[in-house]
C-alpha positions, 0 to 999 in steps of 0.5 A: 520509480518509473512513471506510467503514461495514462491515455488522456483520450479516455477522459470520462466526460469527453468519451461518453457520446454515442458513436455514429452508426451504433445501435442503442445497445451497442452505444450503451456497451461502448459507454460501459467499456469507456467507464470501465477503462476510466475507473481502471485508470483511476485505480492505477493513479491511486496505486501510483500515488500510494507507491510514491507515499510508501517510498517517501515514508521509507526514505523518511524512516531511514533518515530518522534512523540514521540521524538517531544512530540506530540500526534498522530492525525488521520483523515478519508477520505470517498471514492467514489464508483469509489474508489477515493481517493486512496493511491497515491492521498491522499499521494500527499497532505500529509506533511512529518509529516502525512501519509496514514496509511490505505486504505479500500474500503470505507475510507482512514485513515491518521495519523501524528503529528502537527509540525511547523504549519503543523497541521491536522486542520490547514494544512492537512484537508484544503490542502485535501479540495483544491483537493475536498478530504474531511477529518474528524478528529477522536478521 
């Protein structure tokens, strides 16, 4: 994953002083713009942290499947125009050997491996259906 360099000159506390020669309204606009830039950087940092965690979880799942000698199985859940289900809702139905591995505007993709009766067709898909979430296995 490629790292992004975030501009340290936008440090929130260091940049809020009023610039010389600005009127009170311009100074307030300046501070507002800096606050917005700071919060955008925080959002980027949070998304990057989430992406790292997501990649680590994918690696761990693949290692566990390999160690158990099981193939990775995948299913797709169609999303409604309102965006249901999302990542959190679909994740709530997953046992430890399955996880959400992708979310787009139109679908949620889940993957994992069968273990001790916790299989895609024997547990995951019926469990999702109990919450009116319908998944189809892909090959």
